[in-house]
Structures are given as C-alpha cells and as structure tokens.
SEDRENKOL-655529 format. One record per residue (C-alpha): residue number from 1; residue in three letters; x, y, z. Coordinates in nm, 3 decimals. Each point is the difference from the previous one (the first is absolute). Example, Ala and Ser with C-alpha at 12.3 -4.5 7.8 and 13.67 -1.06 7.14 Angstrom:
2
@nr->1; rest->ALA; X->1.230; Y->-0.450; Z->0.780
@nr->2; rest->SER; X->0.137; Y->0.344; Z->-0.066
! end
This chain:
147
@nr->1; rest->MET; X->1.181; Y->-3.106; Z->2.732
@nr->2; rest->ASN; X->0.024; Y->-0.302; Z->-0.131
@nr->3; rest->THR; X->0.033; Y->-0.319; Z->0.271
@nr->4; rest->GLY; X->0.224; Y->-0.255; Z->-0.136
@nr->5; rest->SER; X->0.018; Y->-0.358; Z->0.048
@nr->6; rest->ASN; X->0.218; Y->0.011; Z->0.310
@nr->7; rest->GLY; X->-0.296; Y->0.263; Z->0.160
@nr->8; rest->ARG; X->0.253; Y->0.339; Z->-0.054
@nr->9; rest->LYS; X->-0.188; Y->0.251; Z->-0.098
@nr->10; rest->GLU; X->0.212; Y->0.096; Z->-0.378
@nr->11; rest->PRO; X->-0.013; Y->0.347; Z->-0.136
@nr->12; rest->THR; X->-0.228; Y->0.083; Z->-0.305
@nr->13; rest->ARG; X->0.197; Y->0.040; Z->-0.318
@nr->14; rest->VAL; X->-0.054; Y->0.310; Z->-0.208
@nr->15; rest->ALA; X->-0.004; Y->-0.079; Z->-0.348
@nr->16; rest->GLU; X->0.261; Y->0.230; Z->-0.174
@nr->17; rest->PRO; X->-0.001; Y->0.161; Z->-0.335
@nr->18; rest->ALA; X->0.128; Y->-0.137; Z->-0.298
@nr->19; rest->PRO; X->0.360; Y->0.106; Z->-0.049
@nr->20; rest->GLY; X->-0.044; Y->0.356; Z->-0.204
@nr->21; rest->THR; X->-0.303; Y->0.113; Z->0.131
@nr->22; rest->GLN; X->-0.118; Y->0.191; Z->0.290
@nr->23; rest->ALA; X->-0.168; Y->-0.106; Z->0.305
@nr->24; rest->GLU; X->-0.375; Y->0.210; Z->0.035
@nr->25; rest->GLN; X->-0.007; Y->0.174; Z->0.279
@nr->26; rest->PRO; X->-0.317; Y->-0.068; Z->0.245
@nr->27; rest->LEU; X->-0.289; Y->0.146; Z->-0.021
@nr->28; rest->GLY; X->-0.124; Y->0.272; Z->0.234
@nr->29; rest->SER; X->0.057; Y->0.315; Z->0.170
@nr->30; rest->ARG; X->0.362; Y->0.087; Z->0.013
@nr->31; rest->ALA; X->-0.048; Y->0.285; Z->0.284
@nr->32; rest->PRO; X->0.247; Y->-0.028; Z->0.320
@nr->33; rest->GLN; X->-0.151; Y->-0.255; Z->0.227
@nr->34; rest->TYR; X->-0.057; Y->0.297; Z->0.298
@nr->35; rest->ILE; X->-0.234; Y->0.151; Z->-0.302
@nr->36; rest->GLN; X->-0.129; Y->-0.355; Z->-0.064
@nr->37; rest->ALA; X->-0.056; Y->-0.074; Z->0.343
@nr->38; rest->ARG; X->-0.286; Y->0.300; Z->0.068
@nr->39; rest->LYS; X->-0.308; Y->-0.009; Z->-0.233
@nr->40; rest->ALA; X->-0.045; Y->0.409; Z->0.021
@nr->41; rest->LEU; X->0.345; Y->0.049; Z->-0.036
@nr->42; rest->HIS; X->0.010; Y->-0.216; Z->-0.314
@nr->43; rest->LEU; X->-0.316; Y->0.096; Z->-0.148
@nr->44; rest->SER; X->0.152; Y->0.370; Z->0.032
@nr->45; rest->TRP; X->0.295; Y->-0.161; Z->-0.182
@nr->46; rest->GLN; X->-0.196; Y->-0.164; Z->-0.270
@nr->47; rest->VAL; X->-0.189; Y->0.331; Z->-0.059
@nr->48; rest->GLY; X->0.306; Y->0.149; Z->-0.036
@nr->49; rest->VAL; X->0.164; Y->-0.231; Z->-0.259
@nr->50; rest->PHE; X->-0.347; Y->0.011; Z->-0.209
@nr->51; rest->ILE; X->0.015; Y->0.377; Z->0.001
@nr->52; rest->VAL; X->0.405; Y->0.050; Z->-0.079
@nr->53; rest->GLY; X->-0.031; Y->-0.299; Z->-0.298
@nr->54; rest->LEU; X->-0.346; Y->0.147; Z->-0.126
@nr->55; rest->ALA; X->0.148; Y->0.333; Z->-0.028
@nr->56; rest->VAL; X->0.322; Y->-0.165; Z->-0.223
@nr->57; rest->VAL; X->-0.286; Y->-0.184; Z->-0.190
@nr->58; rest->VAL; X->-0.153; Y->0.285; Z->-0.077
@nr->59; rest->ALA; X->0.280; Y->0.175; Z->-0.088
@nr->60; rest->GLY; X->0.143; Y->-0.270; Z->-0.257
@nr->61; rest->ILE; X->-0.357; Y->0.000; Z->-0.155
@nr->62; rest->ILE; X->0.049; Y->0.388; Z->-0.045
@nr->63; rest->MET; X->0.353; Y->-0.041; Z->-0.133
@nr->64; rest->LEU; X->-0.138; Y->-0.272; Z->-0.268
@nr->65; rest->PRO; X->-0.174; Y->0.286; Z->-0.297
@nr->66; rest->LEU; X->0.306; Y->0.233; Z->0.113
@nr->67; rest->PRO; X->0.389; Y->0.010; Z->0.027
@nr->68; rest->GLY; X->0.103; Y->-0.261; Z->0.259
@nr->69; rest->PRO; X->0.091; Y->-0.387; Z->0.090
@nr->70; rest->GLY; X->-0.426; Y->-0.035; Z->0.062
@nr->71; rest->TRP; X->0.012; Y->-0.389; Z->0.002
@nr->72; rest->LEU; X->0.342; Y->-0.019; Z->0.199
@nr->73; rest->VAL; X->-0.183; Y->0.256; Z->0.261
@nr->74; rest->ILE; X->-0.337; Y->-0.170; Z->-0.013
@nr->75; rest->PHE; X->0.223; Y->-0.374; Z->0.107
@nr->76; rest->GLY; X->0.161; Y->0.202; Z->0.268
@nr->77; rest->GLY; X->-0.335; Y->0.091; Z->0.184
@nr->78; rest->MET; X->-0.130; Y->-0.356; Z->-0.052
@nr->79; rest->ALA; X->0.337; Y->-0.117; Z->0.139
@nr->80; rest->ILE; X->-0.078; Y->0.224; Z->0.308
@nr->81; rest->TRP; X->-0.295; Y->-0.164; Z->0.047
@nr->82; rest->ALA; X->0.097; Y->-0.302; Z->-0.001
@nr->83; rest->THR; X->0.222; Y->0.071; Z->0.308
@nr->84; rest->GLU; X->-0.313; Y->-0.055; Z->0.153
@nr->85; rest->PHE; X->-0.322; Y->-0.153; Z->-0.217
@nr->86; rest->VAL; X->0.023; Y->-0.379; Z->-0.091
@nr->87; rest->TRP; X->-0.246; Y->0.158; Z->-0.331
@nr->88; rest->ALA; X->0.311; Y->0.202; Z->-0.094
@nr->89; rest->GLN; X->0.264; Y->-0.241; Z->0.058
@nr->90; rest->LEU; X->-0.201; Y->-0.264; Z->-0.179
@nr->91; rest->VAL; X->0.021; Y->0.319; Z->-0.321
@nr->92; rest->LEU; X->0.329; Y->0.012; Z->0.050
@nr->93; rest->ARG; X->0.088; Y->-0.369; Z->-0.045
@nr->94; rest->TRP; X->-0.236; Y->-0.064; Z->-0.287
@nr->95; rest->THR; X->0.148; Y->0.323; Z->-0.176
@nr->96; rest->LYS; X->0.341; Y->-0.136; Z->0.099
@nr->97; rest->ARG; X->-0.096; Y->-0.315; Z->-0.137
@nr->98; rest->LYS; X->-0.103; Y->0.104; Z->-0.359
@nr->99; rest->VAL; X->0.257; Y->0.223; Z->-0.049
@nr->100; rest->THR; X->0.281; Y->-0.250; Z->0.044
@nr->101; rest->GLU; X->-0.194; Y->-0.246; Z->-0.219
@nr->102; rest->ALA; X->-0.024; Y->0.306; Z->-0.305
@nr->103; rest->ALA; X->0.388; Y->0.053; Z->0.076
@nr->104; rest->GLN; X->0.030; Y->-0.374; Z->-0.091
@nr->105; rest->ARG; X->-0.203; Y->0.009; Z->-0.307
@nr->106; rest->ALA; X->0.159; Y->0.336; Z->-0.127
@nr->107; rest->LEU; X->0.369; Y->-0.211; Z->0.050
@nr->108; rest->ASP; X->-0.132; Y->-0.306; Z->-0.247
@nr->109; rest->PRO; X->0.140; Y->0.043; Z->-0.316
@nr->110; rest->LYS; X->-0.278; Y->-0.080; Z->-0.210
@nr->111; rest->VAL; X->-0.185; Y->0.302; Z->0.186
@nr->112; rest->ARG; X->0.308; Y->0.224; Z->-0.020
@nr->113; rest->ARG; X->-0.003; Y->-0.084; Z->-0.380
@nr->114; rest->ARG; X->-0.375; Y->0.084; Z->-0.097
@nr->115; rest->ASN; X->0.052; Y->0.333; Z->0.235
@nr->116; rest->ILE; X->0.280; Y->0.091; Z->-0.193
@nr->117; rest->ILE; X->-0.166; Y->-0.111; Z->-0.323
@nr->118; rest->LEU; X->-0.290; Y->0.209; Z->0.087
@nr->119; rest->THR; X->0.192; Y->0.315; Z->0.110
@nr->120; rest->THR; X->0.131; Y->0.027; Z->-0.364
@nr->121; rest->ILE; X->-0.275; Y->-0.048; Z->-0.190
@nr->122; rest->GLY; X->-0.147; Y->0.254; Z->0.207
@nr->123; rest->LEU; X->0.325; Y->0.263; Z->-0.056
@nr->124; rest->VAL; X->-0.061; Y->-0.110; Z->-0.360
@nr->125; rest->ILE; X->-0.368; Y->0.122; Z->-0.033
@nr->126; rest->VAL; X->0.074; Y->0.329; Z->0.185
@nr->127; rest->ALA; X->0.308; Y->0.079; Z->-0.236
@nr->128; rest->VAL; X->-0.223; Y->-0.068; Z->-0.269
@nr->129; rest->LEU; X->-0.232; Y->0.224; Z->0.148
@nr->130; rest->VAL; X->0.221; Y->0.288; Z->0.024
@nr->131; rest->ALA; X->0.102; Y->-0.032; Z->-0.342
@nr->132; rest->ILE; X->-0.278; Y->-0.026; Z->-0.145
@nr->133; rest->TYR; X->-0.055; Y->0.364; Z->0.194
@nr->134; rest->VAL; X->0.251; Y->0.096; Z->-0.103
@nr->135; rest->TRP; X->-0.002; Y->-0.053; Z->-0.355
@nr->136; rest->LYS; X->-0.358; Y->0.135; Z->0.025
@nr->137; rest->PHE; X->0.050; Y->0.330; Z->0.208
@nr->138; rest->GLY; X->0.376; Y->0.061; Z->0.012
@nr->139; rest->ILE; X->0.141; Y->0.106; Z->0.291
@nr->140; rest->THR; X->-0.212; Y->0.235; Z->0.101
@nr->141; rest->MET; X->-0.174; Y->-0.050; Z->0.299
@nr->142; rest->PRO; X->-0.396; Y->0.000; Z->0.023
@nr->143; rest->TRP; X->-0.045; Y->0.277; Z->0.192
@nr->144; rest->LYS; X->0.238; Y->0.219; Z->-0.261
@nr->145; rest->ILE; X->-0.216; Y->-0.103; Z->-0.276
@nr->146; rest->GLU; X->-0.136; Y->0.287; Z->-0.195
@nr->147; rest->GLU; X->-0.338; Y->0.010; Z->-0.133
! end
C-alpha cells in the first residue's frame, strides 16, 4: 500500500495487460490451500503430480516414432507439471511465446510467398524425378522388375 499526500493508505495499482494480450498467472503451486497448508501432504501431492506428468511425457516420447500425437501429449505432460512446478511453468511460457512468434511470422505475406515458392519448386523437382523414373522403368514397380 502506498501512502498518499493526505496520509491515508491507497491501494497499490497493478499494471493491466495491454489490450489483446492475456495476463500471465503468477508462478507457483496451484494445489488447493488445504494441501499447501500441510507440508507432508503438499510434498506427496508434488510427487503424485510429477509421476503423472512423467507418465504422460514418456507416453508422448514413445508416440514420436509411432502413430499418435507425440508432441501434443508431451506438452500435455508439461502442462500437468506446470500446475505444480515453476520450472515447467517457465518452459510453457517460453514455448507459448515462441509458437506465437512463429505464427505471426507465418502470417507475414513475404514469408508466405517464399514458402509457397519453395513448396512449388520442391513439387516440380519431385514431379521431374517421378517422370524420369517412369520414362526409364515404366509403370512397373521396383519389386516386380524381372531380371
């Protein structure tokens, strides 16, 4: 609280986020108050959150080479950890900021034009390679070529 010129205490003003932005939540545990009030219960809560988050992250890592939404599951595990651990909250904030920056760059007309040109060149190269293959070997697939 700030003391004003008349000697009375005035409430401290909190800076409001810019229009169109979202206020970030404070860092720290989001466990219920009755759990945070008891040290042993809070520690067991943290261990449980860590184990559940670890299981989800490991499942996501397993899904990376296999069919499944691997990265989505990994970020889900990070979100579980972020309910309790400051380091995970910081990682998620950094990730969200980078994804937002990448999305803004992708919407830039110059970048979109460059990406369309590169994609077109890549497709032309693939089409030429397929045409050369068909011209040389015909429509016969490689595993059916008789020697």
